[in-house]
N, C-alpha and C positions, 0 to 999 in steps of 0.2 A: 199886661204882656208877661208871658212866662219865657224866660231866657235860660236855655240850657247850654252850659259852658263847655262841656266835654263830650266827646262821642261815646264814651262809657255811660255816662249819664243818660243819654239819649237812648242807647240800647237797652239799659236797665229800666228806663221809665217809658218805653215806647208804646206800653198798653194803657197809659193814663191818657184820658180824653181832656186835655187842657186846650181851650180856645186860645188863639193868637199865640201859639208856640213857635219859638225861633231858636234854632241851634246856632251857637255863636263860637267861632274859634277864638276871638278875641272879645272880651266884654268890655265895652267903653262905658264907664260909671257914669258919665253924663247922660247916658241914655236912659238910665234906671230911674223910676218914678215911685212915689208912694203907691202902695198896693200891688206893684210888680212881685213876680216870684223868680228867684235866680236859683238854679240847680247846678251843683257841679263840685269841682274842687278848686277853690281859690285860695290865693295867698291871704293870710289872716288879715292884713290891713285893708284888702280890697272888700273882704266879707264884712268887715267892720263899717266900711262905707256904705255898703248895700243896706246894711241894718239902719244906719244912721239917716238913710233916706226913706225909712219906714216901709222897706220892701222886705219881703219874706225871703230867707236865706236857707236853702235845703243843701246839706252837705252830703256828697257821695262818699260814703265810708266804703273804701276799697281794701279787701283783705287779699294781697298778693304775697306770693312767695318771692325770695329773692331772684329766682330763675325768671319769674315772670315780669319783673320790673322793666318798663319800656316797651313792653309788647301790648298790643291790642288785644283785649279779651272778649270773647263772645258774650251775649247775653246769658247763655247756659252757665258758662264759666263763673260770671258774676254772681248768678243765683246760686250755684253750688257751693260757691265759697262764702256765702252768707253776707254779700255786699248788700248795703242799703242805703236808702236816701232819707237822712234824718234832719229835721229842723233844728237850726241853732239860732240863737241871738248873741251876736258879737258886740261887744262894747269895750272901747279903749278905756283903760284905768287912769 
């Protein structure tokens, strides 16, 4: 299953052809299983839990100006500003 956490991630990733893709306003860590993919911006401790379950975590790297904070950006704005989806492995030390 592919879980997309934020609407920005969904808009930036809407051209990707993932089967079983689900947009989630709230990610329930108990639903995540090994082999799942989670895309979005998550608190670091939640991202670590995703990785600990052997799921793949892709972080939505959003480059926004101070004026744009709190606003929904279009997919065109995300692309223009160089936003990207990058894989990360998070491990608690």
